[in-house]
C-alpha positions as a printed NumPy array, in Angstrom:
array([[-50.698,  10.267,  54.723],
       [-53.829,  10.362,  52.579],
       [-54.21 ,   8.423,  49.372],
       [-54.489,  11.725,  47.482],
       [-51.134,  12.927,  48.748],
       [-49.567,   9.602,  47.917],
       [-50.892,   9.843,  44.388],
       [-49.438,  13.344,  44.057],
       [-45.899,  12.044,  44.49 ],
       [-44.611,  11.087,  41.026],
       [-43.004,   7.678,  40.704],
       [-39.324,   7.802,  39.95 ],
       [-38.587,   6.589,  36.415],
       [-37.04 ,   3.157,  36.182],
       [-33.349,   3.21 ,  35.291],
       [-33.246,   0.292,  32.866],
       [-30.124,  -1.361,  31.49 ],
       [-30.911,  -0.436,  27.89 ],
       [-30.969,   3.265,  28.718],
       [-27.667,   3.001,  30.621],
       [-25.984,   1.123,  27.748],
       [-27.282,   3.662,  25.215],
       [-25.937,   6.525,  27.288],
       [-22.532,   4.837,  27.679],
       [-22.311,   4.512,  23.88 ],
       [-23.057,   8.229,  23.559],
       [-20.436,   9.059,  26.192],
       [-17.856,   7.09 ,  24.229],
       [-18.699,   9.111,  21.109],
       [-18.233,  12.332,  23.089],
       [-14.915,  10.985,  24.375],
       [-13.665,  10.536,  20.795],
       [-14.747,  14.051,  19.795],
       [-13.027,  15.736,  22.766],
       [ -9.965,  13.493,  22.508],
       [ -9.375,  14.569,  18.911],
       [ -8.89 ,  18.188,  19.973],
       [ -5.532,  17.324,  21.538],
       [ -4.581,  13.932,  20.061],
       [ -2.64 ,  15.519,  17.192],
       [ -0.767,  18.062,  19.343],
       [  2.186,  15.794,  20.161],
       [  2.428,  14.451,  16.601],
       [  2.253,  17.588,  14.45 ],
       [  5.934,  17.248,  13.351],
       [  5.232,  13.739,  12.009],
       [  2.088,  14.914,  10.182],
       [  4.047,  17.87 ,   8.797],
       [  6.768,  15.569,   7.439],
       [  4.221,  13.116,   6.024],
       [  2.27 ,  15.8  ,   4.164],
       [  5.21 ,  18.029,   3.249],
       [  3.576,  20.973,   4.994],
       [  5.155,  24.252,   6.064],
       [  5.491,  25.267,   9.713],
       [  2.715,  27.865,   9.327],
       [  0.319,  25.463,   7.623],
       [  0.665,  22.535,  10.03 ],
       [ -0.792,  24.515,  12.94 ],
       [ -4.071,  24.605,  11.023],
       [ -4.514,  20.856,  11.567],
       [ -5.479,  21.757,  15.122],
       [ -6.846,  25.274,  14.553],
       [ -9.307,  24.178,  11.843],
       [-10.79 ,  21.563,  14.18 ],
       [-11.164,  24.028,  17.059],
       [-12.765,  26.766,  14.959],
       [-15.278,  24.394,  13.365],
       [-16.143,  22.693,  16.656],
       [-16.782,  25.961,  18.483],
       [-19.363,  26.89 ,  15.811],
       [-21.261,  23.602,  16.101],
       [-21.414,  23.372,  19.902],
       [-23.952,  26.198,  20.484],
       [-25.886,  25.23 ,  17.337],
       [-26.344,  21.636,  18.517],
       [-29.242,  22.478,  20.832],
       [-31.387,  23.778,  17.975],
       [-30.428,  20.868,  15.704],
       [-31.147,  18.336,  18.426],
       [-34.66 ,  19.741,  18.907],
       [-35.208,  19.806,  15.148],
       [-33.797,  16.374,  14.253],
       [-34.287,  14.578,  17.626],
       [-31.464,  13.292,  19.786],
       [-31.315,  10.024,  17.803],
       [-30.657,  11.54 ,  14.388],
       [-28.605,  14.454,  15.664],
       [-26.227,  12.114,  17.464],
       [-26.189,   9.48 ,  14.716],
       [-25.328,  12.066,  12.038],
       [-22.654,  13.593,  14.284],
       [-21.073,  10.216,  15.1  ],
       [-21.285,   8.941,  11.517],
       [-19.934,  12.169,  10.023],
       [-17.119,  12.306,  12.57 ],
       [-16.154,   8.72 ,  11.731],
       [-16.172,   9.364,   7.969],
       [-14.088,  12.53 ,   8.367],
       [-11.615,  10.627,  10.576],
       [-11.139,   8.143,   7.738],
       [-10.681,  10.981,   5.252],
       [ -8.052,  12.612,   7.516],
       [ -6.103,   9.34 ,   7.55 ],
       [ -6.137,   9.197,   3.74 ],
       [ -5.161,  12.862,   3.212],
       [ -2.127,  13.326,   0.958],
       [ -1.805,  17.128,   1.099],
       [ -2.032,  19.666,   3.905],
       [ -4.986,  21.352,   2.158],
       [ -6.964,  18.096,   2.187],
       [ -6.087,  17.513,   5.839],
       [ -7.269,  20.989,   6.877],
       [-10.614,  20.552,   5.073],
       [-11.253,  17.11 ,   6.592],
       [-10.196,  18.263,  10.061],
       [-12.556,  21.244,   9.891],
       [-15.447,  18.98 ,   8.884],
       [-14.45 ,  16.459,  11.558],
       [-14.557,  19.162,  14.23 ],
       [-17.81 ,  20.711,  12.973],
       [-19.774,  17.482,  12.662],
       [-18.276,  15.746,  15.704],
       [-18.779,  18.817,  17.881],
       [-22.497,  18.041,  17.93 ],
       [-21.925,  14.963,  20.106],
       [-20.506,  16.851,  23.11 ],
       [-23.464,  19.039,  24.228],
       [-25.954,  16.37 ,  23.128],
       [-24.494,  13.945,  25.676],
       [-24.565,  16.58 ,  28.431],
       [-28.185,  17.403,  27.633],
       [-29.21 ,  13.739,  27.488],
       [-27.654,  13.074,  30.897],
       [-29.939,  15.65 ,  32.498],
       [-33.019,  14.731,  30.464],
       [-33.184,  10.932,  30.647],
       [-31.955,  10.254,  34.172],
       [-33.82 ,  11.1  ,  37.385],
       [-32.267,  13.658,  39.737],
       [-31.412,  10.952,  42.258],
       [-29.012,   9.361,  39.741],
       [-27.039,  12.523,  38.958],
       [-24.368,  11.473,  41.477],
       [-23.642,   8.545,  39.149],
       [-24.065,  10.26 ,  35.779],
       [-22.334,  13.592,  36.471],
       [-18.925,  12.107,  37.385],
       [-18.995,  10.103,  34.161],
       [-19.499,  13.059,  31.83 ],
       [-17.214,  15.225,  33.988],
       [-14.502,  12.576,  33.741],
       [-14.776,  12.336,  29.957],
       [-14.851,  16.121,  29.459],
       [-11.647,  16.598,  31.475],
       [ -9.799,  13.303,  30.947],
       [-10.03 ,  13.228,  27.136],
       [ -8.039,  16.435,  26.445],
       [ -5.575,  15.531,  29.213],
       [ -4.624,  12.111,  27.815],
       [ -4.903,  13.215,  24.171],
       [ -1.186,  14.062,  23.776],
       [ -0.242,  10.846,  25.63 ],
       [ -2.325,   8.602,  23.371],
       [ -1.239,  10.521,  20.276],
       [  2.43 ,  10.079,  21.225],
       [  2.004,   6.33 ,  21.685],
       [  0.09 ,   5.831,  18.431],
       [  2.636,   7.786,  16.392],
       [  5.579,   6.063,  18.093],
       [  4.184,   2.537,  17.641],
       [  2.608,   3.003,  14.22 ],
       [  2.293,   6.201,  12.216],
       [  0.356,   9.477,  12.385],
       [ -2.43 ,   7.895,  10.309],
       [ -3.483,   5.909,  13.384],
       [ -4.414,   9.144,  15.162],
       [ -7.498,   9.099,  12.928],
       [ -7.923,   5.409,  12.032],
       [ -8.395,   4.6  ,  15.715],
       [-11.793,   6.344,  15.512],
       [-13.22 ,   4.305,  12.629],
       [-14.335,   1.002,  14.21 ],
       [-15.592,   2.56 ,  17.481],
       [-17.261,   5.34 ,  15.462],
       [-19.205,   2.839,  13.338],
       [-20.309,   1.036,  16.509],
       [-21.454,   4.287,  18.183],
       [-23.362,   5.356,  15.045],
       [-25.225,   2.032,  14.812],
       [-25.981,   2.136,  18.543],
       [-27.351,   5.687,  18.219],
       [-29.707,   4.765,  15.374],
       [-30.965,   1.554,  16.957],
       [-31.122,   2.488,  20.648],
       [-31.755,   6.232,  21.173],
       [-35.446,   6.963,  21.598],
       [-35.456,   9.828,  24.081],
       [-37.498,  12.333,  22.052],
       [-39.156,  13.128,  18.732],
       [-38.054,  15.537,  15.976],
       [-39.706,  18.918,  15.46 ],
       [-39.431,  19.453,  11.713],
       [-41.213,  22.817,  11.906],
       [-37.972,  24.26 ,  13.269],
       [-36.367,  23.723,   9.858],
       [-38.781,  26.208,   8.244],
       [-38.003,  28.774,  10.973],
       [-34.221,  28.306,  10.899],
       [-32.512,  31.699,  11.152],
       [-29.862,  31.532,   8.424],
       [-28.735,  35.119,   9.007],
       [-28.238,  34.411,  12.706],
       [-26.382,  31.173,  11.941],
       [-23.98 ,  32.787,   9.461],
       [-23.381,  35.69 ,  11.859],
       [-22.695,  33.239,  14.709],
       [-20.305,  31.208,  12.548],
       [-18.315,  34.31 ,  11.546],
       [-18.432,  35.704,  15.112],
       [-17.224,  32.549,  16.888],
       [-14.921,  31.398,  14.076],
       [-13.171,  34.766,  13.887],
       [-12.896,  34.962,  17.669],
       [-11.33 ,  31.501,  17.831],
       [ -8.909,  32.404,  15.021],
       [ -7.833,  35.64 ,  16.727],
       [ -7.316,  33.842,  20.036],
       [ -5.412,  30.973,  18.412],
       [ -3.163,  33.042,  16.158],
       [ -3.008,  36.416,  17.934],
       [ -0.132,  35.699,  20.321],
       [  2.081,  34.324,  17.538],
       [  1.367,  37.306,  15.256],
       [  1.934,  39.938,  17.971],
       [ -1.794,  40.624,  18.044],
       [ -2.837,  43.871,  16.373],
       [  0.519,  44.366,  14.68 ],
       [ -0.861,  41.876,  12.153],
       [ -3.298,  43.092,   9.469],
       [ -4.828,  39.598,   9.373],
       [ -5.611,  39.701,  13.102],
       [ -7.087,  43.197,  12.723],
       [ -9.296,  42.013,   9.858],
       [-10.628,  39.009,  11.772],
       [-11.174,  41.132,  14.897],
       [-13.279,  43.53 ,  12.816],
       [-15.208,  40.575,  11.337],
       [-15.736,  39.167,  14.839],
       [-17.093,  42.475,  16.163],
       [-19.393,  43.122,  13.199],
       [-20.761,  39.577,  13.092],
       [-21.163,  39.629,  16.882],
       [-23.46 ,  42.666,  16.686],
       [-25.584,  40.992,  13.987],
       [-25.689,  37.702,  15.887],
       [-26.907,  39.233,  19.16 ],
       [-29.426,  41.366,  17.252],
       [-30.862,  38.188,  15.716],
       [-30.823,  36.381,  19.072],
       [-33.145,  39.   ,  20.545],
       [-35.34 ,  39.653,  17.495],
       [-35.652,  36.409,  15.491],
       [-38.83 ,  34.327,  15.868],
       [-36.704,  31.236,  16.615],
       [-33.037,  32.195,  17.208],
       [-30.404,  29.547,  16.526],
       [-29.147,  30.054,  20.076],
       [-31.444,  30.836,  23.002],
       [-29.625,  32.861,  25.671],
       [-32.49 ,  32.847,  28.16 ],
       [-30.729,  30.235,  30.3  ],
       [-28.378,  32.983,  31.485],
       [-31.317,  34.483,  33.397],
       [-30.871,  31.562,  35.773],
       [-28.295,  32.726,  38.324],
       [-26.786,  29.292,  38.905],
       [-26.488,  28.575,  35.179],
       [-24.697,  31.898,  34.701],
       [-22.32 ,  31.17 ,  37.59 ],
       [-21.799,  27.588,  36.406],
       [-20.882,  28.891,  32.941],
       [-18.403,  31.336,  34.515],
       [-16.821,  28.476,  36.459],
       [-16.78 ,  26.326,  33.305],
       [-15.   ,  29.139,  31.428],
       [-12.36 ,  29.354,  34.161],
       [-11.965,  25.571,  34.346],
       [-11.354,  25.649,  30.592],
       [ -8.436,  27.994,  31.246],
       [ -7.02 ,  25.605,  33.836],
       [ -7.711,  22.44 ,  31.867],
       [ -6.341,  23.49 ,  28.481],
       [ -3.777,  25.935,  29.873],
       [ -1.928,  23.317,  31.899],
       [ -2.303,  20.72 ,  29.139],
       [ -0.296,  23.241,  27.074],
       [  2.162,  24.508,  29.722],
       [  3.514,  21.242,  31.079],
       [  4.474,  19.783,  27.651],
       [  6.105,  23.072,  26.582],
       [  8.252,  23.113,  29.732],
       [  9.13 ,  19.406,  29.492],
       [ 10.031,  19.714,  25.81 ],
       [ 11.876,  23.059,  25.765],
       [ 13.633,  22.879,  29.136],
       [ 13.894,  19.163,  29.954],
       [ 14.209,  18.005,  26.319],
       [ 11.584,  15.268,  26.764],
       [ 10.3  ,  13.245,  23.815],
       [  6.583,  13.111,  22.992],
       [  6.37 ,   9.715,  24.652],
       [  8.09 ,  10.906,  27.847],
       [  5.799,  13.936,  27.994],
       [  2.774,  11.68 ,  27.608],
       [  3.937,   9.396,  30.409],
       [  4.493,  12.388,  32.71 ],
       [  1.103,  13.903,  31.897],
       [ -0.637,  10.574,  32.476],
       [ -0.411,  11.199,  36.241],
       [ -3.2  ,  13.792,  35.976],
       [ -5.377,  11.438,  33.941],
       [ -4.935,   8.625,  36.46 ],
       [ -5.818,  10.99 ,  39.317],
       [ -8.997,  12.077,  37.494],
       [-10.046,   8.481,  36.841],
       [ -9.571,   7.413,  40.449],
       [-11.324,  10.515,  41.811],
       [-14.477,  10.211,  39.669],
       [-16.328,   7.721,  41.936],
       [-15.263,   9.701,  45.029],
       [-16.654,  12.898,  43.465],
       [-19.947,  11.124,  42.781],
       [-20.169,   9.976,  46.385],
       [-19.303,  13.437,  47.737],
       [-22.047,  14.94 ,  45.599],
       [-24.69 ,  13.016,  47.5  ],
       [-23.462,  14.125,  50.942],
       [-21.89 ,  17.583,  50.453],
       [-23.247,  20.969,  49.45 ],
       [-21.984,  21.445,  45.845],
       [-20.603,  24.854,  46.826],
       [-18.356,  23.186,  49.404],
       [-17.205,  20.661,  46.782],
       [-16.367,  23.451,  44.349],
       [-14.531,  25.325,  47.096],
       [-12.408,  22.243,  47.851],
       [-11.7  ,  21.808,  44.136],
       [-10.787,  25.444,  43.497],
       [ -8.521,  25.519,  46.571],
       [ -6.858,  22.24 ,  45.574],
       [ -6.231,  23.499,  42.039],
       [ -4.798,  26.754,  43.402],
       [ -2.513,  24.795,  45.742],
       [ -1.296,  22.648,  42.839],
       [ -0.425,  25.67 ,  40.696],
       [  1.112,  27.511,  43.655],
       [  3.48 ,  24.575,  44.24 ],
       [  4.814,  25.028,  40.692],
       [  5.656,  28.699,  41.292],
       [  8.952,  27.384,  42.68 ],
       [  9.759,  25.817,  39.294],
       [ 13.438,  25.484,  38.315],
       [ 15.14 ,  24.154,  35.2  ],
       [ 15.854,  20.771,  36.798],
       [ 12.286,  19.895,  37.86 ],
       [ 11.444,  16.41 ,  36.669],
       [  8.688,  13.809,  36.883],
       [  8.72 ,  13.581,  40.678],
       [  8.78 ,  17.325,  41.328],
       [  5.658,  17.635,  39.15 ],
       [  4.038,  14.5  ,  40.575],
       [  2.087,  16.017,  43.499],
       [  0.991,  19.183,  41.584],
       [ -0.339,  16.96 ,  38.796],
       [ -2.255,  14.785,  41.253],
       [ -3.762,  17.905,  42.84 ],
       [ -4.717,  19.143,  39.389],
       [ -6.448,  15.876,  38.434],
       [ -8.272,  15.414,  41.735],
       [ -9.354,  19.068,  41.882],
       [-10.657,  19.102,  38.296],
       [-12.943,  16.167,  39.047],
       [-14.083,  17.569,  42.399],
       [-14.934,  20.858,  40.604],
       [-16.484,  19.693,  37.362],
       [-19.131,  17.403,  38.833],
       [-20.899,  20.087,  40.924],
       [-20.305,  22.746,  38.244],
       [-22.168,  20.595,  35.705],
       [-24.984,  20.083,  38.174],
       [-25.545,  23.661,  39.273],
       [-25.465,  24.8  ,  35.636],
       [-27.641,  22.149,  33.97 ],
       [-29.07 ,  19.864,  36.624],
       [-31.66 ,  22.3  ,  37.957],
       [-32.946,  23.813,  34.694],
       [-36.414,  22.993,  33.35 ],
       [-36.191,  20.133,  30.798],
       [-37.271,  22.318,  27.846],
       [-34.229,  24.599,  28.353],
       [-31.538,  21.95 ,  28.729],
       [-30.668,  21.261,  25.071],
       [-29.914,  24.897,  24.268],
       [-28.276,  25.491,  27.642],
       [-25.978,  22.485,  27.193],
       [-24.552,  24.003,  24.005],
       [-23.901,  27.32 ,  25.735],
       [-22.382,  25.65 ,  28.783],
       [-19.953,  23.55 ,  26.732],
       [-19.097,  26.578,  24.603],
       [-17.913,  28.447,  27.705],
       [-15.404,  25.695,  28.501],
       [-13.971,  25.765,  24.974],
       [-13.826,  29.56 ,  24.892],
       [-12.167,  29.535,  28.304],
       [ -9.501,  27.258,  26.903],
       [ -9.007,  29.478,  23.845],
       [ -8.832,  32.687,  25.88 ],
       [ -6.56 ,  31.035,  28.426],
       [ -4.108,  29.794,  25.815],
       [ -4.031,  33.194,  24.104],
       [ -3.369,  35.042,  27.37 ],
       [ -0.841,  32.452,  28.567],
       [  1.069,  32.618,  25.28 ],
       [  1.206,  36.409,  25.376],
       [  2.127,  36.679,  29.067],
       [  4.759,  33.964,  28.685],
       [  6.477,  35.932,  25.915],
       [  6.25 ,  39.275,  27.737],
       [  7.475,  37.88 ,  31.06 ],
       [ 10.316,  35.993,  29.378],
       [ 11.496,  39.248,  27.756],
       [ 11.173,  41.019,  31.116],
       [ 13.199,  38.413,  33.012],
       [ 15.805,  38.213,  30.235],
       [ 16.337,  41.979,  30.502],
       [ 16.591,  41.849,  34.315],
       [ 18.984,  38.883,  34.27 ],
       [ 21.02 ,  40.567,  31.541],
       [ 21.425,  43.619,  33.762],
       [ 22.72 ,  41.4  ,  36.567],
       [ 25.478,  40.012,  34.322],
       [ 27.885,  42.674,  35.521],
       [ 31.523,  41.747,  34.885],
       [ 32.437,  43.423,  38.154],
       [ 30.567,  40.676,  40.052],
       [ 32.779,  37.818,  41.203],
       [ 30.075,  35.185,  40.556],
       [ 29.802,  36.216,  36.925],
       [ 33.567,  36.202,  36.448],
       [ 33.917,  32.773,  38.084],
       [ 31.167,  31.309,  35.904],
       [ 32.757,  32.791,  32.764],
       [ 36.139,  31.394,  33.768],
       [ 34.664,  27.927,  34.312],
       [ 33.052,  28.02 ,  30.879],
       [ 36.255,  29.236,  29.239],
       [ 38.   ,  26.266,  30.772],
       [ 35.243,  23.88 ,  29.621],
       [ 35.566,  25.145,  26.035],
       [ 39.37 ,  25.513,  26.08 ],
       [ 39.737,  22.729,  23.502],
       [ 38.155,  25.098,  20.952],
       [ 41.161,  27.427,  21.078],
       [ 40.362,  30.984,  20.022],
       [ 36.658,  30.113,  19.706],
       [ 36.457,  29.288,  23.425],
       [ 35.553,  32.853,  24.414],
       [ 32.676,  33.024,  21.894],
       [ 31.422,  29.565,  22.886],
       [ 31.412,  30.405,  26.6  ],
       [ 29.539,  33.675,  25.977],
       [ 26.989,  31.791,  23.885],
       [ 26.578,  29.214,  26.653],
       [ 26.144,  31.972,  29.233],
       [ 23.479,  33.601,  27.042],
       [ 21.772,  30.212,  26.752],
       [ 21.618,  29.914,  30.534],
       [ 20.06 ,  33.381,  30.818],
       [ 17.497,  32.478,  28.132],
       [ 16.62 ,  29.219,  29.866],
       [ 16.28 ,  30.814,  33.29 ],
       [ 14.147,  33.692,  31.999],
       [ 11.898,  31.11 ,  30.285],
       [ 11.52 ,  29.11 ,  33.519],
       [ 10.854,  32.274,  35.553],
       [  8.129,  33.253,  33.082],
       [  6.52 ,  29.841,  33.614],
       [  6.564,  30.404,  37.376],
       [  4.803,  33.757,  36.824],
       [  2.039,  32.044,  34.809],
       [  1.465,  29.528,  37.596],
       [  1.2  ,  32.359,  40.116],
       [ -1.431,  34.075,  37.931],
       [ -3.39 ,  30.813,  37.712],
       [ -3.164,  30.433,  41.483],
       [ -4.68 ,  33.887,  42.022],
       [ -7.388,  33.182,  39.422],
       [ -8.593,  30.035,  41.177],
       [ -8.439,  31.654,  44.599],
       [-10.712,  34.389,  43.196],
       [-13.275,  31.708,  42.324],
       [-13.61 ,  30.961,  46.031],
       [-15.075,  34.449,  46.431],
       [-17.426,  33.894,  43.476],
       [-18.948,  30.9  ,  45.291],
       [-20.827,  33.305,  47.547],
       [-22.969,  34.266,  44.536],
       [-24.106,  30.663,  43.952],
       [-27.488,  29.699,  45.351],
       [-27.804,  26.298,  46.961],
       [-29.466,  24.094,  44.315],
       [-32.969,  22.912,  45.048],
       [-33.704,  19.403,  43.919],
       [-36.778,  20.264,  41.888],
       [-38.002,  19.26 ,  38.465],
       [-36.798,  15.982,  37.068],
       [-35.182,  14.082,  34.31 ],
       [-36.005,  10.561,  33.433],
       [-37.826,  11.515,  30.331],
       [-37.856,   9.498,  27.191],
       [-39.828,   6.482,  26.27 ]])
């Protein structure tokens, strides 16, 4: 080999300990931001009692965070280029920490909703910034180490959120759901200011900031998130409020996309979608959001409504998935260096489908051990999927596109979760009504099984005297309600199974990534 050809081969950037430590601090900040999406879900009744809130108002503790976060995530790429990674991340971490403290000191539901919205908006900037930094500061050869880490945090945090929230509320009070962020948040903020030096700010972007596009995007995404969050509970377009926000979403969406394609410097650059693998990776991320957030919702609802589990018991049951993710992360990193990412994704999609298919046989007496293997399959498959999905979407893009693309990529996962929850909630209600009607038709008094069951219940309630007949009919109706609810759950798991099997077909549209370009930037 000639000396000229040797000189043409760029030296791989040195992976120094300072850079690794800085990145780990950033990952921890992202962990806090994602964790706080779900950490309050198991403790909303305690927060409601503490603040004297109504049932309608308390849901906004979670909804306000989600709506605000989904607005910041795509905006973060522009802000990161304008402010630099250091100041973008420091402001996000510091603001998130301050808002966490304010949430803990809230005395009314109105205060809590305001602080939670600000917490979600400011903290949401940490998530895509970490993803972008991973693919900008590390060389391609180290992605097998970095990708499992961010994949683990992105999937593990929302999974263990209800578990951790249940423990904190049980052992202390709901205030600790937010106070737990304060000390680590201060540490992450200081680390960001003193250690991050990956890039420089571009203040000229401030003068070219598209305020019209930003406001349109905020209304578009905020209204969409609201409709998806509240639509199922309000019977969708039977509600004037849902109709109004749908109209706002559509109108703002038209203005937003007009600005994206006409503004000198749009707040969100959609050009990354021209890259086939980024587009496919975003589609997979959207679907994984459905699986990730959908099952984080479904399992607790079943365990609470059917098995009568406490928040703590639900958390302990759900922890199986988190443990499986944690143990699979290093294996996923190793597989990434020896397997075609499309094969990895295929294994993950098939494993997830198998896990959901196993739950299609759900009955009212399924417990921890019946759900044990499906939960392990879910955790292992999520990790096997997310690592290559992250890489095909972001790992092969040119460095100048990564910051904007990271915001879009993370947005797809959140929107997938929102769409998934909305569809799951609606289908669950419709299928429960369907099964209740079918089971009700089968309660024919001419059938011996029905008569025997009624007689047994009459005997069980005989001590009630004349009220025994009413009590036994009520109990029989309760059984029908429970069984129709469980059958509806089984239907949802079958739909999820088919969805993930469909992704196997979509893999044929993914091009094998070429290890070109490089990270390792920074100074």
